[in-house]
N, C-alpha and C positions, 0 to 999 in steps of 0.2 A: 151347437152354439145356441145361446139363449135368444128369445125373441127380442127385437129391437125396442128399446124404451124411448119415451118422449124426450128424455134429457140426455141422450147420448151426445148430442151437439148443443151447445148453448145458443147458437145462432142458426137460423135457417134462411134460405133465400126469400126475398121479399122485404120491402122496406117498412112494413107496418108491424113488425114483430120484434123490434130491437129489445124492448124491455119486458115483453110479455113472458110471464112465468118466472121472472127473476125476483128474488127477495132483495131487500135493501142491502146494498153493498156489493151484490153480485155484478151489477151493471158495470162497475169499475174494474172488473178483473182483467178485461182486455188491456186497459191502460196500464195496469200493474205489470202484466206480462211484457208489454212493450218496453217499459222501464227496465225490467229485469233483463230483457234481451239486449238492451244497450249496454248494461253493466257487464254481462257475460261476453259481449263482443269485444269490449275493451280489453278484457283479460286474454281473449283468444289472440288479439293483435299483439299483445305483449309476448305471449308464448311463441308466436310465429316470428317475432322480431321485426323491427322497422324495415330492414333490408328485404325481408321475404314478403311483406304485405304493403304493396303500393297500389291502392285501389283508385282508379281514375274517378273523377266526379261524374256521376250518372246524369243523363238528360232527364229533365222533369217534363213529362208529357201531360198535355191537357186534351180533352176530347176535341176532335176536329169540328169546326162550325158547320152547321147544316147548309146545303146549297141554298143560295139566295139570301143568306144572312151576311152581315158585315163581318169580314175576316179580321180577327184580332191579331195584332203583331205577335210574332213568335216570342215566347218568354226567353229572356236573356239570362245566362248564368251570372251569379254575383261575382264581381271582380275580386280576384284573389289579393290578399294583403301583399304577398310577394309573388310577383309573376316572373317566372323564369324566361329568359330570352327565347328558348326553343318552344316553350308553351305558347308564347304570344304569336308564333308563326304557324302553329298547328291549324290545319284546315278544319272547317266545321264538320260535325259528325255526318256520316253518309249512310245511305240505305241502298239496298238493291232488291228488286222484285222480279220474279219470273213472270212470263206471259200469262195472262188470264186473271191476274189479281184484281179484286174489286176496287173501284175508285176510292172508296172510303179508306183503304189502306194507304194509298199514296197521299191522300189528303191529310191523314193523321201524321205521317212523316213530315210532309212539307210544312204544315201549319205549326209544327214544333221546331222548325229551324234546321231540319236535316235536308241534305241535298242528295241527288241520285248519283250513284257511283257507276262508272263504266268499266272499272277494273276491279281488282281484288282488295281495295282499301275500304270496304264497307264495314260498318260495325253491327248491322243487323240485316239479315236476308229473309224476305218473305217469299216462300215458294209453294207451289201446289204439290199435289201428290206425285210420287214417282221419282224422288231424288235418288241418285246413285250413291251407294255407300262410299265409294272412293272419293266423293266430294268432300267428306268430312275430314279427310286426312290432312289437308293443308290449312285448316282453320287454326287461328291462334286463340288463346283463352279469353280474349276480350271481344270476340265476335259472338253473335247469337243467331241461331237459325231455328225456324219454327217447326222442325220435325225431328223426331228421334229415328235412328236406324231401326227398322223392324216394327214401326208403329202400326203397320198394316195387320200385325198379328191380332190387334184388337178391333180394327175397323173393317176387315173382311169378314163377312157374316159367317162363312164356313169356319174360318180359323177361330173367330171369337167363340162360337158354340163348342168347338172342340176343346178349347182351353177351359171353358166354364164347366163342361161336362166332366172333364178329367179332374178338376178340382172338386166337383160335387161327389165323385166316387170316393175321394180320399177323406174329405171333411164331413160329408153327409148330404144326402139329397135335400133334406129339409132346410139346410142352410143356403141352398141355391134354388129355392122355389120360385125365384123371380124370372127364371128362364122357361119360356114355353116349351112344351115337348117338341123336339126338333130332330129332323133327320137331314144329314148332309149328303147331297147328291153330287156326283153319281155313285159315290162309294157305298152308300146305304140305300140304293134304289130298290133292290130286291127286298130288303128288310122292311122298308116302308110300304111297298106294295102288299106284302103279306099282312101287315098290320092294318092297312087301309081297307083291305077287303073284309077283314074280320070286324073292325071297330067302326069304320066309317067316320062321320063327323065332318066338321068344317076345318079345312086346312088352307093356309095361305102360302103361296110360293113367291120367293124373292131371289133374284140373281145374287150371286155371292159378292160381286164387286161392282154394284151399280148404286146410283144415288138419285135423289129427287123423285122417288116413286117409280122410276122406270122399270118396266118388266114385272111389276107386282100384280098378282091376281089371285082370286079365291079359286081353289081347285074344285071342279065339279065332276071331272071324269079322269080316271087314272091314265087314260090315253093322252091327256094334256100335260103329263109330267115332262119337264124339260130334260134334255140329255146333257146339257152343259153344267158347269159348276154353279150350284145354287143350293138353297136350303128350303125346306118345307116345314112349317111350324103349325101347331094346333092354333086355331083362331081363338082369340080371347073374346068370348061371346057376350060377356056382361060388363062392358066398359062403363066407367062413371060418365054420366051425361050431364051437360049443362044446357038447359033450354032445348032438350031433345037432341042435341048434337054431340057427336063423338069428338074427343080432342086428345092431343098428346102434348107433352112438354119438351121443349128444346132447352136443355140444361147445358151450360157452358162450364167445362172443367179444365183447369190449367194444371199441367204436370211440369215441374221444373227439374225433377230428377227421378230416376228409377232405382238407383242403388245408393242408399236406401230410398224408398218412395217418399216423395214430397208432392202433395196434391192439394188443390184448392178448388172450391166451387164458387161461381160468381153469384153475387147477390140478386142479379136481375137476369131474366131470360124471357122466353116467349111461350105462350100457350096457343097452339094452332088448332083451329076448329075445321071439321068437315063442313061443307056448305049445304048439305041436304040432311034431313032427319035420319037418324040411325034406324035401320030396319034389316032384319035377317030373313025376310020372306024370299022365297025362291026367285021371284021376278026382279028383286033388287040386289041380288048378290053380286052382279057384275057392274053395279053402279059405283064407280070410283069416288064420286062426290059424297057418297054415304059412308064408305068404309075406309077411305084413305084420308089422312089429315095433312099430307104434304102441301105446303104453300104453293110449290111449283105446279101442282095439279089443280088445286081449288081456285087459284086466281083466274082461271079461265071459265069458271062456272058463271052462268048468267046472273045469279043472285048474290055473287060474292061481294062483300063490303070491305073496303080498304080503310084502315085507320087514317084520318086526315088531320087530327089535332093531337098534339102530344099529351095534353091534359086528359083527353078522353081515351085512356088506355084500356078501357073495358068495352070499347065499341068495335063492332065488326067481327070479322072471323080471325083476328089475331089480337091477343091480349098480352099485357105484361104479367109477369109472375106476381107482382105486387097486387095488381087488380084481381088476379085469380084468387089469391089468399083472402082478400077482403070478401069476395063473393062466397067462397067456401065457408068462411067463418059465419057469414050471415045466414047460410042455410043449414048450419049446425054440423058441418064436417070438421073433424079434428085435423086441421092442416099441418099442425106440428108433428103429429104421429106420421102422417103421410110423407112429410119431407124427411124425417129421420129414416124411414124405410127406403126412400129413394137414395139418400146419401149412403146408406148401408150397401145398397145395390151397386153404387158406383165404386166404393172402396173395394168390395169383393172382386169386381170386374178388373180393376187395376192390379190388384194383388195376384189375380190369376195369370196375367200376362207379364208380370214384373220380371221373373227370372229370364224369360226369353228375350225381352226387349233390353234388359240390363246387359245380358251377355253380348248381344249384337252391338250395343252402344259402346261397350268396353273395347270390343275388337276394332270398331270403325273410327272412334274418336280418340285423338291424342290428349285431350284435356277434359277435365270434369266440369260440368255445368255450362257447356256451350249450346246445348239443345233445350228446347222447350216445346210444349205441344198444347194447343187449345183444341180440345175435343168437343164435339157436339153430341151429347147423349140424348137419344130420343126415347122417352119413357111413356108408357101408357099406364093409367091407373084404373083399376076396376071398381065396382060399386062397393066392395069390401075394403077399399083403400089399400089393396095390394098392388105394388108397382110391378110392371113387366118391361123388361128391356127389349126394345125393338131393334135398334141398331146403334152403332157409334160412328160418327162421321169424322174422318181424318182431317178434312179441310171444310169445316162447316161454312155454309154460305155467308158471305159478308155483304151481299147485295142489300141495299137499303132503299126500298121502294116507298116507304112511308116515314113520317116523322118519328113514330115509335121505333121502327127499325133503326133509324139513324141514331137515335138517342141511346138505345141499348148497345148497339155494336160499336159506336165510336167510344163510348165509355169503357166497354169491355177491352178494346184494343189499347187505349191509353193506360188503363189500370194494369193490364198485363205487361206492357213495356216498362212501366214503373217498377213492377214487382221483380222482373228478371234483371233489371239494372243495365240498360243500354248506355254504353259509354264510349268515348273516343280516347283511346290510349295514345301515349307518346310513341313516336316511331322507335325509340330505343327499347321501350317495354315490349312492343310488338316483335321486334327482332329477337329479343331474349325469349319471348314466349314461343316463337316458331322453333327455335333450337331446342327448347325444353320438349316440344312435341316430337322432334326427331330423336331425342334421347329416349323418350318413352317407347317409341317404335323400336329403337335399337335394343332396349332392355327386353322388350317382349320377344323380339327375334332371338336374342341370346338365350332366354329361358326356354323358348320352344326348341332351340337346338340342343340344349342340355337335356331336355326331356327325351329327344330323339336319340341322344347319345348317352343314355343313362349308364353310369359307371365308367365313362371314358373321360378322364380329366384332361382338359385343354389348357395349356399355359396362357396366362395373361387375362383370364376372365374374372379373377377375384373370387368372391365367395360362391359356393355352389348353390344351386336352386334349393337344395334341402336346407342349407343354413339360412338362406334368405327367408324361406317360407316359415322356418322355425321361429324367427323373430316376430313375424306377423301373428303366428298362432299364439305365442306368448303374450303379445300385446292384446289380442282379442280375448284371451283367457282372463287377463287382468280387468278388462272392461266388463266382461260378464260377471266376474266376481263382485266388482263394485256395484253393478246393476242389481244383482240379487240381494245385496245387503243395503241398497239404497244409500250408499256412502258417496261423498263428493269425489269426483274424479280429478286427478292431478293432470292439468292440461299439458305440462311438460312431458308427460309420458305418452302423449298421443303423437302419431306420425304427422308429417307435414300435410299429407293428403287428408287425413282425418280432421285436422284443424281447419283446413280450407272448407271442407264439407260443412263443418259446424258453423264457420263464419258465414257462409252463404245462407244457411238456414236461419241464423239470427238476423241477418240483413233482411231476409224476406219477411220475418216476423214484424219488422218495423214498417215494411212497405205494403202490407196486405191491403189496406184501405177497403175497397169494396169486395175483396175476395175473402171467403170464409175458409179457414184451414180445415181440410178434410182429414188429412193424415200426414204426419203424426200429430195427435193430440193426446192429452193425458188419458182420456177415456177410450179413445180409439185404439191406442197401442195395447191396452189390456184386453179389449174385446176381440181383437184379431190375433192375439197371441197364439192360439192353436194353429193358425195358418202359418205364421212366421216361424214358429218353433218347428213345425213339421218340415218346412222347407230348409231350415238350418241343419236339421239332422240328415237330410237327403243330399245336400249339395255341399261342395267345398267352397267356403267363402273366398271372395276375391281379395287379394293381398291389399292391406292398408285401408279397406273400406269399413265404414261404421255399420253395425247392425241396427235394426229398427229399435231395439230396446236400449242400446247404448246411446243412440241419438236422442231418444225420448228422455233418458236420464240427464243428458247434457242440457237439453232444452227446458225441462220441467222439474227436474229433481233438485237436490241441494246445489247451491252455487259451486261450480267447479273451482278449484283453487290452484294457485301457482306454487311451484317449489320455490321457497324463498331464496334458496341458494342460486337459482337460475332465473329468477323473475326479471332481473334488470338487464339481462344479456340476451343476445340472439342465440337460440339453441340450434346447434348444427343439425342439419337434416338427418344425418346418419345417427345422431343421438336420440332421435325421435322415433326410431323403429323402422325407417325406410332404408332402401338400398340406394346409396348415393352413386352418382356416376363415377366418383373417384374410386369406389370399391370395385368398379368393373375394369379399371385400367391397370396395366403393369406399373411397377414402381418407377420405371424409367420415364413414364409419361408425366410424373409429378415434378420432374426436375425443371429448372429454368431453361430457357431456349438455348439450344446448342451446347448444353453442358451434360456430358456423360456422367453416370453415377460414380465411376472410378476416378474421373477427373475431379469431381466435386469433393470427394473424400480427401484428395491429396492437396487441395488448395483451400486453405481455411479463409483466405481473403475473398472468396467468392461471395456474391450477394446472398442473403438468406432465401430459402425456398419460398416461392409464392404459394399462398394458401390456395387449395383447390376449391374452396367455397365460392370463389368468383372466377370461373374459367372464362376464357376469351371467346367472343362471338364474332365471327366474320362470315362473309358470303362463302368463303372457301370451306369453312367448317360445315355449313349447311349442305353444300354440294357433296362433301365427302361422306357425311352421315347418310345422305340419301343413297349414295352409291353403295355404301356398306350394307345398309338395310335391304336394298333391292337385291344385292348379290346374295345375302344370307337367305332371303326368302326364296330366291331361285334355287339355292342349295337344298332347302327343305323340300321343295316340290320334287326335285329329281333325286334326292337322297344321295347314296354313295355312287351314283352313276357319273358324277362330275369327275373329270380327269384332272391331272396336275396341270395340263395345258390350259384347261378352262380357268383354273385359279390364277395362272400367270397372266392370262388375258384380262381377267378382272382387275388384277393388280396394276396392269398397264393403264386401264381406264381410270383407276384411282390416281395414278401418277399425274395424269393430265387434267385433273379436276379444276385446278386453278394455277395457271402458269405464273401469276403474280407472286405466289408464295412457294414456288417450287423448292427453294433452298430449305425452308423449314420442313416441308413435307418430306423431301428426300432424306433429311436428317432423321426424322421420325421413322421413316422406312428402314434406314440403315440400322437403327437400334433394334427394330423388330427382326431384321434379317440375321443379325448376330445372335439374337435370342433363339431364333428358329434353327440355326445351324447345330445347336446342341440338343435339339429335340427331335424325336422320331416323328416324321411327317405322316399325318393321317389324311384320309380323303377329304376331310373338312378343314384341314389346317390352313390352306390358302385363303379360305373364306374367313377364318378366324383372324388371320393376319390383317385382312382388310379392316375388320372392326377395330382392332387394336391400333392400327395406323391412323384410322380416321379420328378416333377419340383422342389419341395422343396429340393430334394437331391442335386440339383445343388449348392445351397447356403450352404449345410451342409458338403459336402465332401472336403477333403484337396486338395491343389494345386498339379497338376501333370505335371511336365515338363514345367511349366510356360504357359500352354495352356489356353487361355482365349477367350471368345466369342466376 
């Protein structure tokens, strides 16, 4: 890959460089893009159809007031012209936080009108590290949580270096020269010892999963090498110094999606200084105040100076990025080139872990867009303006011990919450979303079973996995064809999921505010095309998702257009290239309640068939779907070892899922039993009957509160 240029990104962190380097007319490109995003979003909403796109009004966040200042009243949403009765009764938005969250997080929520939730009715959860993947399963699509499944792949030092070194071997070592020479212990202990005995030099040891500078030291003797999980990296001996002090940068990066990647860098951050002059003489090598820049260590130094006034953001041992830029400019340093190199480092690091985190997120979450992550990248810059990645923090500290801390972090939180769109959905929309999540799990379990039973046709499952994936491949091929020709994409040809991903991306473009888009941008997509192309050739794309290039074309290319024949109507999901739930059901499941197919054929006076585009949602359906998915997953784990008696027991459990609708459920079961009597029973047939019975109940149960899928 070519060296990074100064114009790769038009904006860089720091508030003193908005118009620097722009010609007349270029400064208004951001506004033009926002206007274009609004126009494209309206077309996407039309393609989705009014019934498929009901976005609740997001909460508008403001930075929490600093302690000791007058607390302004929480902003109130504008009154709707038409307020529906059930909306007027809706409770205010709620948040939930796990133990150990910094006070500024609670203050941000409470000062903006959110109340704490004690149950599962929250709209945003702030958690520390260590979330279990099973937690994501029960989330609905209007909830937000501040971690992705598998984010530790980037924030554990050993895992991060493994991913970066693997990518460097494929793309080229010169493209990943921001990674210090590193050995992962204990796997590479012998290799490192051999190298160390021959080459020597200064090396720094870091625990693999520690923070705040704990356990970091400069290696002076091979006998001091740790035995536990850790990394040992070559020490960067020529750091850029300011007033003789070593410093690093805490850069905040927001990721809203990994498939495809959407990432932003915050306009403000912190420059953290060591509290003693830099020196590599032997007697000073163990002085942490000279070699470590962590605030948690240096704040205990006797000469440490804390920032006391917000306006004096270049005072003491912690500066704002804006103050740093001004200082670098004054001493003749090309800060724009430095920042473009840092932003390049961040994008490459995110792309290195993208497939792993995307796969784990896809498996653990039932909905797209419910996770976000605020990473804290720690970057060291040397005297040649080359950036070096030190570590990435999964839960960067939100402690605010100074006015500068509070200003930066309160603004970061409020801008992040505005960008992701925190909202309080109606209870009916939440119920519908939960069942959509169960349907997603059901479909995933079905496809997994088909893979395990390749070539074995099971009645009642609808299209095979081969035919389903074929439609997705055809859809992706059309997108790639348009992308290569730079032609407008017809929105009606996109799947429901693709349209929703595009809609979220366009909404974020309007809400960026103090976040700078890192990826995708027009120039970034072209620069990192070798990485994304290489990955596309090596992996099978997930069904229905957009590629990096397709998303970039939809965002920055010619305005997508609507098929005029379908632009004024709601396009059925099945017609947009996805596998609808209806296609998974036997034909009998699409009939009105308690009407057998042969009876319907003989009685022309019967009511017309109910469209399956709006299946019924009740608590019974949720319970039966859970039972079916759980039973099928159990079958996958044990394979063909399940006996017919096991299947009968599972069917009995399904029978008792909801006694209040037993007549409808039993009718659905009787239909399936008649169908199964004419079929050869396989070892998995009992489990397949469960799935069919559970999904048929959706079309058989009465309407409840107008909830529809």
